[in-house]
VOBA-1610 file (N, C-alpha, C; in pm, whole numbers, padded with zeros to 5 digits, always signed):
BEGIN
Met+00081-00113+00001Met-00001-00003+00005Met+00082+00120-00004Ser+00050+00208-00087Ser+00144+00343-00113Ser+00067+00458-00052Leu+00157+00536+00024Leu+00091+00683+00061Leu+00119+00781-00024Arg+00035+00873-00076Arg+00043+00952-00152Arg+00072+01101-00081Ala+00184+01168-00117Ala+00214+01285-00074Ala+00133+01396-00151Asp+00145+01540-00110Asp+00078+01647-00170Asp+00142+01677-00291Ala+00094+01765-00368Ala+00148+01828-00505Ala+00300+01849-00484Ala+00315+01935-00380Ala+00445+01992-00362Ala+00575+01865-00363Ala+00513+01762-00338Ala+00625+01640-00342Ala+00618+01556-00455Ala+00562+01616-00581Ala+00516+01535-00695Ala+00614+01553-00797Ser+00726+01637-00771Ser+00817+01672-00874Ser+00920+01547-00904Cys+00960+01508-01019Cys+01045+01403-01057Cys+01195+01445-00986Ile+01299+01308-00970Ile+01372+01334-00883Ile+01494+01309-00967Asp+01478+01272-01100Asp+01573+01238-01174Asp+01613+01337-01290Glu+01574+01457-01276Glu+01585+01569-01355Glu+01764+01592-01390Pro+01789+01624-01499Pro+01934+01670-01513Pro+01994+01786-01419Arg+02099+01754-01386Arg+02157+01880-01293Arg+02218+01987-01376Arg+02193+02111-01330Arg+02226+02211-01420Arg+02386+02229-01431Arg+02418+02269-01537Arg+02560+02310-01547Arg+02615+02381-01440Ser+02745+02353-01395Ser+02786+02420-01289Ser+02880+02569-01341Thr+02859+02678-01244Thr+02915+02780-01295Thr+03012+02832-01171Glu+03027+02781-01062Glu+03099+02804-00940Glu+03256+02765-00959Gly+03306+02758-01058Gly+03460+02732-01075Gly+03514+02610-01008Lys+03620+02615-00939Lys+03695+02492-00889Lys+03628+02432-00798Arg+03529+02461-00729Arg+03453+02400-00608Arg+03368+02297-00679Arg+03295+02351-00763Arg+03212+02253-00833Arg+03288+02158-00951Gln+03378+02218-00972Gln+03482+02113-01081Gln+03518+01992-00997Gly+03553+02023-00867Gly+03600+01941-00769Gly+03497+01825-00738Arg+03381+01860-00742Arg+03273+01767-00695Arg+03238+01677-00834Arg+03237+01733-00958Arg+03236+01682-01063Arg+03321+01546-01087Ala+03461+01590-01063Ala+03578+01511-01063Ala+03533+01393-00987Leu+03533+01415-00840Leu+03480+01303-00755Leu+03355+01229-00772Gly+03285+01294-00851Gly+03160+01222-00893Gly+03168+01088-00993Leu+03307+01072-01004Leu+03343+00961-01098Leu+03344+00831-01007Leu+03331+00856-00885Leu+03390+00766-00785Leu+03265+00640-00801Val+03314+00503-00861Val+03223+00422-00874Val+03172+00345-00758Gly+03258+00377-00659Gly+03226+00330-00513Gly+03075+00363-00479Val+03046+00494-00493Val+02912+00516-00464Val+02823+00453-00551Gly+02842+00428-00674Gly+02742+00352-00754Gly+02718+00227-00702Leu+02827+00143-00643Leu+02824-00004-00609Leu+02761-00002-00479Met+02769+00081-00409Met+02690+00085-00269Met+02547+00097-00302Leu+02507+00182-00411Leu+02368+00203-00457Leu+02291+00104-00425Ser+02300-00004-00466Ser+02194-00113-00449Ser+02166-00119-00328Gly+02264-00088-00208Gly+02215-00141-00088Gly+02152-00017-00010Leu+02194+00099-00039Leu+02123+00210+00029Leu+01996+00230-00022Asn+01962+00208-00152Asn+01842+00212-00224Asn+01748+00087-00169Ala+01635+00122-00147Ala+01548+00022-00096Ala+01529-00110-00200Gly+01544-00086-00342Gly+01501-00193-00399Gly+01628-00271-00480Ala+01622-00324-00601Ala+01727-00401-00664Ala+01833-00322-00705Ala+01935-00389-00753Ala+02050-00314-00809Ala+02007-00219-00914Val+01913-00246-00989Val+01875-00162-01086Val+01763-00089-01056Phe+01735-00056-00947Phe+01638+00020-00877Phe+01479-00020-00875Cys+01446-00091-00995Cys+01303-00095-00989Cys+01271-00232-00959Asp+01144-00263-00941Asp+01085-00410-00924Asp+01168-00507-01017Arg+01192-00629-00975Arg+01252-00738-01101Arg+01179-00862-01034Pro+01180-00952-01132Pro+01110-01068-01122Pro+01176-01162-01007Ser+01099-01217-00942Ser+01161-01294-00803Ser+01238-01384-00878Asp+01376-01417-00823Asp+01459-01522-00854Asp+01458-01645-00736Leu+01352-01624-00665Leu+01359-01725-00547Leu+01299-01868-00588Asn+01352-01963-00594Asn+01288-02108-00611Asn+01242-02163-00472Ala+01166-02262-00470Ala+01087-02301-00367Ala+01169-02320-00226Ile+01283-02357-00259Ile+01365-02409-00118Ile+01391-02249-00071Asp+01443-02133-00156Asp+01471-02030-00125Asp+01357-01947-00052Gln+01220-01960-00101Gln+01103-01913-00046Gln+01068-01986+00106Asp+01089-02120+00119Asp+01041-02171+00248Asp+01148-02137+00345Arg+01290-02115+00306Arg+01387-02068+00431Arg+01313-01896+00439Gln+01291-01828+00364Gln+01264-01687+00398Gln+01109-01703+00485Leu+01056-01772+00447Leu+00900-01788+00516Leu+00924-01818+00664Arg+01019-01918+00680Arg+01039-01975+00818Arg+01105-01861+00894Leu+01213-01793+00844Leu+01240-01684+00904Leu+01149-01576+00943Val+01051-01544+00841Val+00963-01435+00890Val+00864-01492+00971Ala+00844-01634+00993Ala+00754-01675+01093Ala+00821-01656+01207Glu+00944-01682+01215Glu+01019-01658+01371Glu+01035-01518+01408Val+01064-01415+01312Val+01055-01282+01345Val+00911-01233+01395Lys+00794-01281+01325Lys+00673-01247+01389Lys+00643-01305+01517Arg+00692-01425+01543Arg+00693-01478+01687Arg+00769-01382+01797Val+00884-01341+01745Val+00959-01250+01874Val+00904-01136+01876Leu+00832-01067+01772Leu+00773-00961+01772Leu+00621-00945+01845Gln+00566-01075+01832Gln+00436-01083+01910Gln+00460-01106+02062Gln+00556-01170+02083Gln+00600-01194+02216Gln+00653-01065+02290Ala+00734-01001+02230Ala+00783-00862+02283Ala+00684-00765+02275Gly+00608-00760+02174Gly+00466-00662+02153Gly+00490-00527+02159Pro+00613-00462+02086Pro+00652-00322+02092Pro+00528-00254+01994Ala+00496-00140+01997Ala+00411-00080+01901Ala+00483-00055+01758Ala+00621-00035+01789Ala+00711-00010+01675Ala+00848-00076+01688Ala+00899-00146+01571Ala+01027-00215+01605Ala+01114-00179+01459Leu+01244-00142+01481Leu+01311-00091+01365Leu+01362-00257+01304Val+01330-00275+01182Val+01385-00385+01102Val+01471-00361+00978Ser+01554-00451+00962Ser+01655-00414+00855Ser+01684-00550+00799Arg+01690-00538+00656Arg+01725-00664+00572Arg+01845-00646+00480Ser+01910-00748+00471Ser+02021-00762+00383Ser+02004-00739+00237Gly+02072-00710+00139Gly+02065-00692+00013Gly+02182-00733-00068Thr+02228-00664-00161Thr+02345-00687-00227Thr+02468-00687-00156Asp+02552-00780-00192Asp+02675-00778-00113Asp+02769-00660-00099Leu+02759-00600+00005Leu+02848-00477+00028Leu+02952-00499+00122Asp+02986-00602+00132Asp+03130-00642+00235Asp+03229-00536+00204Arg+03252-00523+00096Arg+03365-00406+00076Arg+03354-00288+00118Phe+03246-00248+00172Phe+03208-00122+00231Phe+03188-00147+00379Asn+03198-00267+00407Asn+03168-00297+00549Asn+03014-00268+00590Ile+02951-00276+00486Ile+02782-00287+00520Ile+02738-00412+00511Arg+02673-00472+00592Arg+02581-00592+00606Arg+02433-00574+00557Tyr+02379-00459+00628Tyr+02238-00455+00616Tyr+02222-00331+00530Ser+02113-00320+00433Ser+02107-00227+00332Ser+01999-00130+00358His+01885-00210+00399His+01746-00130+00400His+01666-00151+00519Ala+01615-00054+00579Ala+01550-00046+00702Ala+01404+00012+00696Gly+01318-00034+00780Gly+01185+00037+00783Gly+01116-00011+00935Leu+01004+00035+00956Leu+00953+00016+01097Leu+00848-00077+01065Ala+00850-00191+01169Ala+00759-00291+01161Ala+00629-00237+01277Leu+00522-00206+01250Leu+00420-00134+01308Leu+00316-00226+01359Arg+00312-00272+01489Arg+00211-00368+01559Arg+00052-00323+01521Asp+00048-00196+01505Asp-00136-00160+01485Asp-00122-00098+01333Ser-00052-00147+01251Ser-00088-00096+01118Ser-00219-00135+01051Ala-00273-00058+00967Ala-00407-00077+00915Ala-00355-00171+00790Asn-00243-00198+00761Asn-00208-00288+00648Asn-00197-00438+00725Gly-00198-00453+00832Gly-00172-00571+00880Gly-00089-00545+01019Ala-00078-00648+01130Ala-00013-00644+01213Ala+00156-00670+01179Trp+00225-00579+01213Trp+00386-00569+01174Trp+00403-00554+01032Ser+00309-00505+00982Ser+00360-00436+00833Ser+00460-00320+00857Val+00541-00344+00750Val+00663-00240+00732Val+00643-00128+00693Arg+00634+00004+00744Arg+00627+00143+00666Arg+00766+00178+00638Gln+00795+00208+00509Gln+00946+00248+00472Gln+00932+00326+00365Leu+01035+00375+00300Leu+01047+00456+00199Leu+01111+00358+00074Tyr+01051+00364-00051Tyr+01067+00298-00168Tyr+01080+00398-00262Tyr+01183+00385-00369Tyr+01171+00456-00492Tyr+01072+00399-00586Ala+00976+00493-00648Ala+00881+00422-00729Ala+00923+00449-00856Cys+00960+00359-00932Cys+01009+00360-01055Cys+00929+00417-01197Asp+00804+00366-01145Asp+00707+00426-01277Asp+00688+00542-01264Glu+00696+00597-01123Glu+00663+00756-01108Glu+00785+00847-01105Ser+00909+00786-01108Ser+01020+00856-01069Ser+01022+00937-00959Arg+00988+00869-00848Arg+00996+00965-00741Arg+01000+00868-00624Pro+01024+00910-00500Pro+01019+00801-00361Pro+00869+00823-00316Arg+00835+00713-00254Arg+00703+00693-00179Arg+00712+00648-00047Leu+00620+00656+00053Leu+00592+00551+00156Leu+00516+00446+00111Phe+00563+00315+00157Phe+00490+00207+00133Phe+00460+00128+00259Asp+00351+00062+00284Asp+00338-00040+00379Asp+00330-00164+00325Gln+00406-00261+00366Gln+00435-00394+00312Gln+00455-00506+00436Gly+00415-00615+00396Gly+00408-00718+00475Gly+00549-00783+00518Leu+00583-00835+00628Leu+00709-00854+00662Leu+00786-00958+00535Thr+00691-01045+00500Thr+00742-01140+00386Thr+00766-01072+00271Gly+00702-00995+00215Gly+00721-00910+00106Gly+00854-00810+00135Phe+00871-00767+00272Phe+00974-00703+00297Phe+01123-00755+00282Leu+01107-00874+00314Leu+01221-00967+00317Leu+01257-01023+00165Met+01147-01061+00092Met+01153-01127-00017Met+01208-00998-00115Ser+01134-00911-00102Ser+01195-00795-00228Ser+01348-00762-00242Ala+01413-00834-00122Ala+01572-00825-00162Ala+01605-00939-00261Gly+01505-01050-00299Gly+01560-01136-00409Gly+01654-01235-00327Lys+01718-01311-00413Lys+01783-01424-00354Lys+01930-01387-00283Ile+01905-01378-00154Ile+02044-01329-00078Ile+02052-01468+00015Glu+02206-01500+00006Glu+02240-01624+00081Glu+02368-01578+00159Pro+02376-01593+00286Pro+02271-01637+00361Pro+02159-01527+00381Thr+02024-01571+00424Thr+01917-01447+00448Thr+01926-01410+00589Arg+01940-01260+00584Arg+01940-01195+00710Arg+01827-01095+00746Leu+01791-01082+00866Leu+01705-00978+00901Leu+01747-00940+01060Ser+01757-00824+01061Ser+01791-00753+01204Ser+01694-00662+01272Met+01649-00672+01357Met+01551-00589+01426Met+01571-00526+01573Val+01526-00435+01611Val+01571-00355+01751Val+01420-00343+01798Leu+01415-00412+01917Leu+01285-00402+01997Leu+01278-00300+02093Leu+01215-00184+02092Leu+01210-00070+02157Leu+01161-00076+02279Pro+01181-00005+02373Pro+01103+00003+02531Pro+00966+00055+02463Pro+00871+00045+02595Pro+00761+00092+02528Pro+00714+00232+02515Glu+00772+00308+02606Glu+00731+00438+02557Glu+00797+00508+02429Pro+00949+00489+02401Pro+00973+00534+02267Pro+00916+00455+02165Ala+00886+00334+02177Ala+00834+00265+02061Ala+00678+00316+02034Gln+00597+00357+02137Gln+00462+00397+02124Gln+00495+00558+02043Arg+00574+00629+02078Arg+00607+00761+02030Arg+00639+00758+01889Leu+00711+00654+01863Leu+00785+00636+01708Leu+00656+00577+01639Ala+00574+00477+01689Ala+00456+00429+01587Ala+00350+00553+01588Thr+00327+00614+01677Thr+00198+00733+01659Thr+00244+00826+01554Leu+00388+00856+01541Leu+00432+00944+01426Leu+00445+00875+01300Ala+00482+00749+01305Ala+00504+00674+01185Ala+00352+00662+01118Leu+00249+00649+01208Leu+00122+00614+01158Leu+00052+00742+01130Asp+00076+00841+01157Asp+00026+00979+01119Asp+00053+01027+00993Asn-00013+00986+00874Asn+00013+00990+00745Asn+00057+01138+00723Arg-00006+01254+00764Arg+00037+01359+00743Arg+00190+01421+00764Arg+00192+01370+00891Arg+00327+01397+00952Arg+00446+01304+00886Ala+00416+01166+00869Ala+00531+01080+00807Ala+00530+01136+00658Leu+00446+01184+00601Leu+00461+01246+00448Leu+00529+01370+00459Ala+00512+01439+00570Ala+00589+01568+00570Ala+00728+01546+00571Leu+00790+01436+00615Leu+00944+01408+00628Leu+00973+01350+00506Leu+00886+01315+00402Leu+00925+01263+00273Leu+00993+01373+00154Ala+01103+01339+00124Ala+01199+01426+00018Ala+01115+01427-00108Pro+01095+01528-00172Pro+01050+01504-00324Pro+01159+01430-00414Gln+01285+01453-00355Gln+01410+01418-00448Gln+01488+01306-00373Tyr+01515+01199-00443Tyr+01592+01066-00393Tyr+01717+01075-00435Ser+01807+01031-00344Ser+01953+01003-00391Ser+01999+00892-00306Ala+02046+00789-00363Ala+02083+00658-00283Ala+02176+00693-00202Asn+02281+00789-00222Asn+02395+00800-00122Asn+02354+00943-00060Ala+02244+00983-00024Ala+02210+01128+00025Ala+02313+01140+00159Tyr+02338+01265+00152Tyr+02403+01310+00300Tyr+02311+01327+00387Ala+02347+01282+00497Ala+02240+01259+00623Ala+02228+01395+00681Phe+02299+01512+00654Phe+02254+01621+00730Phe+02222+01757+00600Ser+02157+01694+00530Ser+02128+01789+00414Ser+01985+01757+00375Thr+01898+01856+00334Thr+01743+01848+00283Thr+01729+01813+00135Arg+01839+01817+00067Arg+01828+01845-00069Arg+01771+01694-00124Tyr+01829+01574-00071Tyr+01798+01443-00136Tyr+01750+01379-00001Gln+01707+01244-00034Gln+01680+01153+00096Gln+01705+01011+00039Asn+01750+00918+00122Asn+01741+00768+00102Asn+01661+00699+00181Cys+01636+00594+00164Cys+01539+00522+00243Cys+01573+00517+00368Asn+01670+00515+00417Asn+01724+00506+00572Asn+01711+00642+00627Gln+01746+00721+00558Gln+01727+00881+00599Gln+01582+00908+00638Trp+01500+00870+00569Trp+01340+00907+00625Trp+01334+00831+00750Val+01358+00725+00767Val+01355+00655+00907Val+01434+00744+01003Ala+01556+00774+00985Ala+01632+00855+01067Ala+01557+00969+01134Glu+01513+01058+01036Glu+01449+01172+01055Glu+01301+01160+01156Leu+01234+01042+01111Leu+01137+01007+01187Leu+01174+00961+01338Met+01285+00909+01345Met+01305+00844+01488Met+01351+00975+01573Ala+01440+01067+01508Ala+01474+01216+01579Ala+01365+01292+01611Ser+01257+01298+01509Ser+01130+01364+01525Ser+01031+01317+01638Ala+01022+01178+01630Ala+00953+01120+01752Ala+00996+01134+01884Trp+01131+01111+01908Trp+01199+01129+02005Trp+01250+01241+02075Ser+01216+01372+02034Ser+01269+01507+02059Ser+01150+01587+02097Gly+01039+01561+02179Gly+00940+01630+02181Gly+00821+01641+02085Glu+00776+01753+02066Glu+00671+01791+01978Glu+00720+01776+01805Pro+00644+01666+01767Pro+00713+01633+01637Pro+00711+01761+01532Pro+00827+01787+01452Pro+00847+01887+01358Pro+00741+01862+01227Asp+00712+01937+01153Asp+00615+01944+01044Asp+00698+01956+00909Asp+00826+01956+00897Asp+00925+01980+00787Asp+01033+01930+00823Arg+01126+01891+00713Arg+01251+01835+00716Arg+01349+01889+00780Pro+01355+02051+00731Pro+01468+02118+00810Pro+01449+02114+00967Ala+01339+02110+01019Ala+01331+02111+01175Ala+01365+01937+01213Ala+01321+01855+01142Ala+01394+01702+01166Ala+01518+01717+01149Gln+01590+01790+01056Gln+01735+01761+01062Gln+01818+01836+01184Gln+01751+01930+01231Gln+01807+02015+01331Gln+01766+01911+01483Arg+01673+01844+01483Arg+01650+01749+01582Arg+01761+01623+01581Leu+01803+01574+01462Leu+01892+01464+01426Leu+02023+01550+01486Ser+02062+01658+01470Ser+02189+01708+01492Ser+02184+01738+01624Ala+02085+01794+01699Ala+02100+01807+01844Ala+02101+01680+01922Leu+02045+01558+01853Leu+02040+01419+01938Leu+02172+01362+01910Gly+02260+01413+01840Gly+02398+01360+01818Gly+02402+01223+01721Tyr+02314+01240+01617Tyr+02308+01141+01555Tyr+02429+01135+01481Glu+02488+01009+01436Glu+02617+00985+01369Glu+02598+00886+01246Pro+02579+00929+01126Pro+02557+00862+01025Pro+02672+00771+00993Glu+02672+00668+00927Glu+02770+00586+00868Glu+02895+00660+00786Ala+03004+00654+00814Ala+03128+00723+00718Ala+03139+00603+00604Val+03077+00611+00500Val+03125+00477+00411Val+03243+00541+00343Arg+03311+00456+00336Arg+03476+00457+00268Arg+03476+00402+00128Ile+03522+00488+00039Ile+03548+00430-00080Ile+03690+00374-00088Pro+03693+00249-00117Pro+03808+00179-00087Pro+03944+00221-00164Ser+03922+00248-00303Ser+04062+00291-00370Ser+04015+00386-00479His+04122+00468-00538His+04080+00527-00663His+04062+00431-00760Ser+04101+00300-00761Ser+04064+00243-00884Ser+03912+00198-00909Leu+03821+00270-00797Leu+03672+00259-00809Leu+03630+00337-00855Met+03705+00434-00950Met+03672+00572-00998Met+03605+00548-01143Phe+03561+00652-01190Phe+03511+00670-01343Phe+03396+00608-01391Ala+03296+00537-01300Ala+03194+00490-01348Ala+03031+00529-01272Ala+03080+00592-01161Ala+02936+00657-01092Ala+02853+00754-01157Gln+02958+00820-01257Gln+02877+00909-01348Gln+02761+00854-01431Phe+02777+00736-01455Phe+02665+00659-01556Phe+02562+00588-01452Val+02593+00599-01327Val+02492+00539-01234Val+02379+00644-01222Pro+02238+00599-01236Pro+02127+00691-01197Pro+02098+00704-01058Leu+02036+00815-01005Leu+02012+00840-00865Leu+02134+00844-00760Val+02243+00872-00830Val+02354+00914-00740Val+02380+01051-00745His+02397+01137-00632His+02420+01264-00631His+02537+01273-00545Leu+02612+01420-00571Leu+02717+01427-00490Leu+02693+01589-00442Asp+02606+01653-00495Asp+02620+01796-00476Asp+02552+01853-00328Asp+02514+01741-00269Asp+02479+01765-00115Asp+02571+01735-00018His+02702+01651-00064His+02796+01623+00049His+02906+01730+00061Pro+02964+01740+00174Pro+03058+01851+00192Pro+03179+01808+00107Ile+03243+01910+00044Ile+03358+01904-00033Ile+03477+01840+00039Asp+03492+01869+00151Asp+03605+01796+00226Asp+03573+01632+00227Asp+03467+01606+00269Asp+03416+01464+00258Asp+03437+01390+00118Leu+03419+01477-00011Leu+03427+01438-00107Leu+03579+01398-00161Tyr+03672+01480-00099Tyr+03804+01461-00131Tyr+03858+01353-00043Ala+03818+01352+00070Ala+03846+01220+00163Ala+03813+01112+00112Leu+03734+01090+00010Leu+03665+00964-00058Leu+03555+00905+00068Arg+03496+00981+00136Arg+03397+00949+00271Arg+03244+00998+00200Met+03180+00907+00228Met+03009+00966+00227Met+02939+00910+00369Arg+02910+01029+00413Arg+02831+01021+00543Arg+02688+01009+00517Val+02632+00882+00517Val+02512+00833+00471Val+02441+00754+00591Ser+02299+00753+00580Ser+02220+00694+00685Ser+02224+00536+00629Thr+02257+00452+00713Thr+02238+00303+00696Thr+02173+00248+00814Pro+02126+00112+00781Pro+02066+00052+00885Pro+02139+00056+01029Ala+02268+00019+01011Ala+02388+00020+01110Ala+02391+00151+01205Ser+02382+00278+01131Ser+02363+00386+01209Ser+02225+00418+01272Leu+02124+00356+01220Leu+02001+00364+01282Leu+01994+00297+01397Glu+02031+00176+01401Glu+02030+00090+01514Glu+02135+00154+01621Ala+02245+00200+01609Ala+02320+00265+01687Ala+02241+00380+01748Phe+02204+00471+01677Phe+02102+00567+01717Phe+01994+00523+01833Ala+01901+00428+01791Ala+01817+00373+01870Ala+01869+00339+02000His+02008+00250+02005His+02049+00217+02114His+02112+00300+02222Arg+02146+00419+02161Arg+02192+00505+02239Arg+02072+00584+02297Leu+01942+00631+02249Leu+01869+00695+02291Leu+01798+00614+02370Ala+01778+00482+02361Ala+01681+00393+02438Ala+01790+00255+02491Pro+01882+00287+02582Pro+01950+00186+02614Pro+01913+00043+02639Glu+01771+00046+02683Glu+01678-00065+02709Glu+01645-00150+02585Ala+01665-00098+02465Ala+01629-00171+02343Ala+01709-00305+02332Glu+01646-00390+02283Glu+01697-00517+02256Glu+01713-00552+02095Arg+01841-00591+02041Arg+01858-00626+01923Arg+01854-00786+01919Val+01750-00818+01827Val+01758-00965+01767Val+01805-00973+01616Glu+01887-01045+01595Glu+01952-01076+01461Glu+01919-01226+01402Leu+01857-01250+01290Leu+01819-01372+01258Leu+01886-01408+01113Cys+01973-01516+01081Cys+02016-01568+00982Cys+01976-01689+00940Ala+01925-01715+00805Ala+01899-01844+00762Ala+01981-01884+00649Thr+02062-01978+00681Thr+02153-02067+00588Thr+02071-02177+00544Ala+02125-02295+00445Ala+02076-02370+00373Ala+01988-02469+00467Asp+02052-02493+00585Asp+02006-02609+00691Asp+01970-02547+00818Arg+01996-02423+00845Arg+01944-02382+01009Arg+01920-02222+00995Leu+01859-02183+01110Leu+01840-02054+01129Leu+01880-02018+01268Val+01970-01937+01258Val+02032-01874+01382Val+01966-01740+01435Val+01953-01758+01563Val+01871-01621+01620Val+01967-01601+01744Arg+02038-01450+01722Arg+02102-01400+01822Arg+02035-01285+01876Arg+02035-01287+02032Arg+01990-01169+02100Arg+02108-01092+02173Gly+02128-00959+02122Gly+02248-00883+02184Gly+02280-00798+02059Trp+02395-00700+02109Trp+02433-00612+02014Trp+02581-00634+01958Gln+02638-00774+01969Gln+02739-00823+01918Gln+02689-00897+01780Pro+02712-00860+01643Pro+02646-00890+01530Pro+02697-01047+01484Leu+02619-01121+01435Leu+02689-01242+01375Leu+02778-01199+01274Asp+02868-01322+01241Asp+02972-01289+01153Asp+02929-01308+00995Ala+03030-01322+00900Ala+02958-01300+00766Ala+02895-01449+00727Ser+02959-01568+00813Ser+02905-01714+00774Ser+02795-01749+00886Cys+02737-01660+00963Cys+02625-01684+01059Cys+02672-01808+01159Met+02798-01794+01194Met+02838-01897+01281Met+02776-01880+01426Pro+02716-01982+01484Pro+02635-01958+01603Pro+02734-01951+01704Gly+02713-01889+01830Gly+02783-01886+01937Gly+02712-01955+02040Ala+02757-01970+02139Ala+02726-02077+02262Ala+02579-02033+02316Met+02531-01894+02314Met+02396-01860+02374Met+02310-01848+02254Asp+02340-01862+02116Asp+02264-01834+02020Asp+02140-01954+02015Gln+02038-01913+01970Gln+01924-02040+01939Gln+01934-02082+01790Ile+01953-02216+01769Ile+01965-02270+01656Ile+01830-02342+01610Ile+01762-02315+01487Ile+01625-02413+01446Ile+01672-02461+01329Ala+01661-02600+01323Ala+01708-02687+01200Ala+01583-02622+01091Leu+01643-02629+00961Leu+01557-02593+00856Leu+01517-02693+00773Arg+01606-02837+00801Arg+01583-02950+00719Arg+01534-03052+00816Asp+01450-03113+00755Asp+01378-03227+00817Asp+01440-03357+00837
//
């Protein structure tokens, strides 16, 4: 289910940028705009597939069964804990070279009109060339990543008061849409209102919910983010050998990033990891639960120490067999 914003948010987000006339400063940005690292991380920081738009599912029956069993366990944990809202994140394209394991986050809402634990999130609507807010069941949220091995999902279970404040704001369509930018950028700078990516909308919603009276626009939400000490992930571009191709990647922009960051091959971008750290700092009682499904088992870890790349269980982790 899609939420529609007002006419002010209806402009396209992929219009060509105007030719620069600001001399060396803009020339530097254009040169650094060639960094293919930004393009490579694009598939993760954008909510959809590597080509941005919906793609045919490549999940076979075994893949689907594994993901459905993971979702069933997620729903069991959520039902048992019962928060009004939980931060949920899923894995996507392999982004290990950027030290990014989870790429897309949303809010699982207990009282969503779309069904219990439906995920409210930002997606880029390719057919309309603009971002939208969508409500999507947990199964669709996980399966929209396509064939990912191992299959991962992380959630942060919030204490009652901050969970309720976040849920109330997220379910208020007018206020939720007021924090939706008309222009999308997969690598949006976390402290600029020029663009927005999927995780940035969640960050601004969290800051708005947990800082008194919710603001009615993004500039105010950005001020709340800064005042609360939010720290976006500093995504490092590994080397200059990853240059020259980002200029051909759609929905990547550099004109919102500080020039010093660009020269340092650094992008400060909202990722699920930065959202989880933010939630943990503002709500120390929050609990993190990570689930990882391999070919034969589902590993469930409670705690803030993440599972490794192979999902090797520790002594305190729960193991659920996926093969009869």
